[in-house]
N, C-alpha and C positions, 0 to 999 in steps of 0.2 A: 504494500500500500504506500502511496506517496504521502509526503508531508503537505497537508492542506495549507499550512501557513506559507510554505514556499510556493505553492501553486498560486495563492492569492498575490504574492509579491512578484512572481515571475510567470504570469500566465502564458506568455509567448513561448517560453522554454518548453512547456508541456504541449502546447499546440504543435510545435515543431517536432517534438518527440513522437507524438501520435502520427503525424504525417510521415516521418521517416521510418517508423516501425510499421506503418500501414495498419494502424488500429483505429477503427471507427468509434470515436468517442466525442461527445459534445462538451467541450471544455467551457464554453460560454454558458450553457445551461447549468452546468455544475456550479459555476461561480455565482450565477443568479440565485440558485436554490440555496447555496451556502450563505449568501448575504442575507436572504430572507430568514433562514434558519437562525443565524446569529442574532438578528434583530429580535426574533421571538425569544431567544434565550435571555437577551438583555432585558426585555420586557418582563420576563419571569423574575429576574433578579430585582427589578424595580418594584414589582408587586410584593415580593417577599420583604424588601426593605420597608415599603410603605406599611405592611402589616405589622412589622416589628415596631415601627415608630408609633403606630396607632395604639399598640399595647402599652407602650411607655406613656403616651398621652392620657390614656384612660386611667392608668395608675395615678398619674399626677392629678387629674381632675377629681378622682375619688377622694384624694387627700384634701383638695381645695374645698370640695363640697362639705366635708365634715366640719371644716373650720369657718366656712363662709357664713355671713349673716343671712337670715331668712330671705331678705330682699334679693340676694344674689344667687341663692340656691336654685331658683326656678330656671334662670338663664344658664347656669352651669349644668343643670340636669338635662336641659334641652341639647346643650352642646355634647354632653356625654351620650345621649341617645343617638345623636347623629353619627358620632364616632363609632358606636357599637353596631350600627347598621352597615358601615363600610366593610368590615371583614367578610360579611356574607356576600357582598358584591365582588370583593376581591377573590373569594373562593370560586365564584362562578366564572370570573374572568380567567383564573388559573386553570380551571378544568377545561374551558374552551381552548385555551392556549396549548395546554398539554395534549389535547386531542389533535390539534393542527400539527404540532411538532411530531407526534407519533406517526401521523399520516405522511409527513414529509420525509422522515428519516430513511425509510426503505428506498425511496427514489434517489436520495443522495448517495446512499451506500451502493446502489446498483451502478451508478455512474463512476463513483470513486474506484470501485473494484475493476473497472475497465481502463483506468488511466495508466499509461505506461511510465515506467521509470526512464527519465532522460538518459541517453547513452553518454559514455565518457566523451570528452572533447576530441580525443584522437581516434575514435572509431571511424573507419572509412564509411563514406556515404554510398549507398547502393540500394537497388530495389529488391534484389533477391541474391541467391548464393553466387551468382556470376560476379557480384561486386565484392566478394571476399578477396582479401589480399594475402598472397602467399608470403610467408616470412622466411621459411627455411625448409630444407629437405635433409633427410638422413638416409643413408644406405643406397645401394645401387639396385636399380630395377633389373630383374633377371631377363636375359635374352635366351630364348629356348632354341635348341638345335634339333628339336622334334616337334611334332604337332601336339601342343599341350591340350589338356582336357579341363573343362570347368569343374567346379567342386561337386556339383550334383552327379555328373557323369562318373567322376572319380569315386565319390562316396558310394554310389549305387553299385558300381563294379566291385568295390572292396567290401561291400556288405555292411558299411558303417553308417550310411544315411538311407532312410526309407521315407520318402515324401509321399509315395503312393498310399501306404497304409495310414500315414498321418492325416492326409486329406480325407481318406475314407472314414476315419473315426472322429475327426475334429473339424473338418471343413478346410477351406482354402487357407494358405499360409501356415500350414501345420506340418509336422515332421516327427520322425523318430530318429534318435541317435542310438546306434546299436554297437555292442561290444567295444572295440577299441575306439570307435567314434565317441561313445559316451565317456570313455576313459580320457580321451584327448580333451573333451569339453571340460571335464572335472579338473584335469591337470592344469589347464589355463587359469581357471578360477582359483585353485589352491596356490598357484604361483603368485597370483595377484594379491591374495590375502597375506601370504607370507611376506611379500615385499612391503606391504603397508604396515604390518605389525613391526617389522624391522625398523621402519621409519617413524615409529612412535604413535601410530594411530590405534585407538582403542577398538577392538573388534566387537561388533554388535550382532545379535540375532534379532531380527525385527519383524513385526507383524506386517502383512501386506494388505490386509483389509483396513481401510482408512475411513474415518468419519469425514463428513463434508468439511468440517472446520479445518482439518489438517490439509485437505486438498486445496481449499480456498486460501489457507494461510501460507502455503508454499507457492501460490500463484498459478496452480494448475486449473483452478476454477475461478471465474466462470468461463474464461475464453477457451480453455482446452477441454471442457466438459465432454464434448462429443468423442474424445479419444479414449475415454475411460469406460470400463465395464462396471455397471451398477448392479449391486445385489438388491433388487427391488422388493424381494420378499422379506427384507428386514425393515423394521420401523423404528427409527428413521433408517433410510437406506445407507449402506456402506459401499465402498468402491475399492476395486482392485488397483493397487498402486502401480504406476508405470515405471517406477524407479524407487530405490531405497532412499533417495534424496528426501522423499516426503516424510517417512518416519524419523529419519536421522535429524533433519532440520527442525521438525516439530517436537522433538523429544523434550525440549525445555520450554515449550510454549507456556505462556502465562507465568513465567518464573522470572525472578531477579537473581542473576548469578553474581558471584563475587569477582571483581576484576582480576584478582590474583589467580583465579581458576581458569582464566582465558590464556591462550586459545583452547577451545575444546576441539579435539580431532577424532572423528569417528569414521569407521569403515564397516560396511556390511555387504554380505553376499546374499542376494535374494532373487526369487523369481519375479519377473516383471510382465505386465500385461498391457497391451495397447491395441486398440481397435483398428488403428491405421485408417480411420475415417478420412475420406477425401482422396485416397490413393488407389481408387479402383483401376485395375489394369496396369499399375506401376510396380515394377520389381516383384511380380507375382511368383516367378520361378526361383527356386533355391532358398537360401538362408538369409538373404539380405534384409527383407522387410517382412517380419513375421509377427504373429499375435502374442506369442509367449516366448520368453528367453530368460537367461540368467545374467546377472550383472553384479560386478563388484563396484560399489560406489563409495566415494569418500567425501566427507563434509567437514568444513572448518567454520567454527563460530568464533569470531574475534572481536576486538574492541572497535568502537565507532571511530575509525581512523582510516582515511582514504589511502594513505601511503602504506599502512599495514596491510590493508586489503590487497593492494597491488602486489605487495611482496608475496603474500600467500597465494595469489593467483599464479605467480611464477613457480611457486613450490609445487602446487598440485598439477600444473602442466608438466613439470619435470618428472613427477611420479609416473604419469602415463607414458611419457617418452622413454623412461628407463625400462618399463615393461616391454615396450616394442623393441627396444635395443637388445634386451635380453633374449627376445624371440628372433632377433636378427631379421626383422621385417622392415622393408623400406617404407618411409612415410614422409608426409609433409605437414607443416603446421601453417594454418591460415588464420588470419585475424578477421573475424566475422563482421560483415558490414551491417549498417543500421536496419536495412530491410529484411535481414535474416536473423535479427535478434528477437528473443522472446520478450514478453511484456515487462518482466521484472529485471532483465539482465542489463547491467551497466556496460559490460564488455564480455566477450566470449572468444576463446580460441577453440578451433576444431582441429583435430588430428585426423588426417585422411591417409589410409594405408593403400598401397598399390594392390589392385585386384586384376589379374590378367584377363579373366573372363569379361570384365567390364571395360577393359582396355583404358582404365582410368583409375583415379584415386577414389576410394569409397570411405565415407565418414565412419570412424570407429570410436572416436572419443570427443567429448565436449567439456571444456573447462569454463565455468561461468562465475562471475562475481556479481553480487546484487546490492552491495552496500546495505542499507537498512530496509530495503523494500520488503523482503520476507519477514524480517524481525518485527516490523510494524504490524503486519497482518497477523502474526503469531503472538504479539505482545511479549516478545522475547527480549529481555533487558539485562543490564548488569549495573551494579553500583560501583562508581569510581572509588578507588582506595586512595586516601590521603597520602601523597608522596609516592604514588604508584607510577607506572609507566606513562600514564596520561597526565600526571600531575594533578590528579582529581581532588575534589573536595566533598566527596560523598554524594554527588549528583547521580541520578538514575538516567541511563542512556539506553537507546536501542542498540543491539549488537549489529555487527556486519556478518553476512553469511556468504560462503562460497561452496561450490561443489564441482566434482569432476568424475568422469568414468575412469576407473582403473582398467577395466576390461569388460566387454559385453560379448557373451557367447550364446549361440553359435556363430554370430556374424564374423568374429575374429577367425573362425575356422576357414572362412573363404580364402583369405590370403595364405594361411598356413598350408592348407591342402594344395592350393594351386601353385604356390611358389616353391614348395618342397617336394613336388611330384617328380617322379622318374619316368623315363621313356617306357618302361614296362608296366606302368600303371600303379606302381607302389608309391608310397609317400614316406619320406624320411621324417622322423620325429625331431623337432628342434631340440638341441642339446639341453636347454634350460628346462624342458618338460620331461625328459627321460627319467629323472628320479621319481616323478609322480606317475609314471607309466610302468612301474615295476621293471625299469631298465630296458623297455622295448625301444629299439632304435629305428625300426621300420615297420610300417603298416603294409601288409601284403594281402593278396587274395587268399581266402581261406583254402 
């Protein structure tokens, strides 16, 4: 959620953010409703003040009436009666005002939840992913001296991928990983978890059924609601999370943390579910765009400091790059443009790994920083410590949040299978994964 005070002071900044992020939201209507709402709240305060003053005046008059001569008591009593009638009128005004405020607040919230976080100043401008800017590449793209096979052809022949039965049982974009295919999948996830624990991240086992408050708090609702699976037989409904980012970031919602306990660094491996709404006919073959997958996600919750957030952004990006380098997979890092940013993201780096069957780079990781966007929606705060890193004086501030994919599988199996394949149809197991594969060095036909 954005800072309404900042929006009032810098409305053009948010109009521009909505335009560049291609989000349809009426900033002017929000400002008008907000002004009317604040005027009503001011009126409420005035009525409360008036009611308190009348109470004091009635008390003073009561004392005057007792001491006043008989000739003055009649006038004072009339004045007292008039004052005593006013609280009833005030109560009626308060009730009418409260009803108007209650009626208006959902309309304000509906618009506020659609307002995007302005991107960082150095984010490149662009309308879609074609405007993303390549920053660097790592590794050499393999040149084949034989006719290579795509991952589905390879996996089917090796008996480790079965999309036919997956579709039969669960519909489109479904699959089975079998035998050493399932082992390879688990090996990648375990390597990622071990890497993150070595780097000081606390491992978490998280729920994947989320209440609406968690989905809304992390910014996945309302704009991304169509991408989620809803368990509508529950009352209220719960939703299957599309990433462990949701439970990890919402873990401390409605809490005030101690500044000394920051940063909080969490990592989780979880199943993820996405409807892929709006992608009909796109990437339907293979393991690239599927409804269910597993992901190792890590989250950082830090102080409300832009420079500290930027530093952690570099750290979480390095974590993902280190994993790909351990797997010896060629990749490139791109700085995502404004038109390809999510609603709450201030800045995002994507890592794209080379996939021969696509003859291009395919996105495998996204590292995002949000500043206080998610924390405001989650009411996630910390209390500054006197003399602490921020030189605080006990004030309560909203935290900053960041997250990044360590690895998502089976998508990462696409470059592993395709780039490590041999002319005879076998696939070499990356050295980093062999300890997790019981020492298996090559996947061959049964």
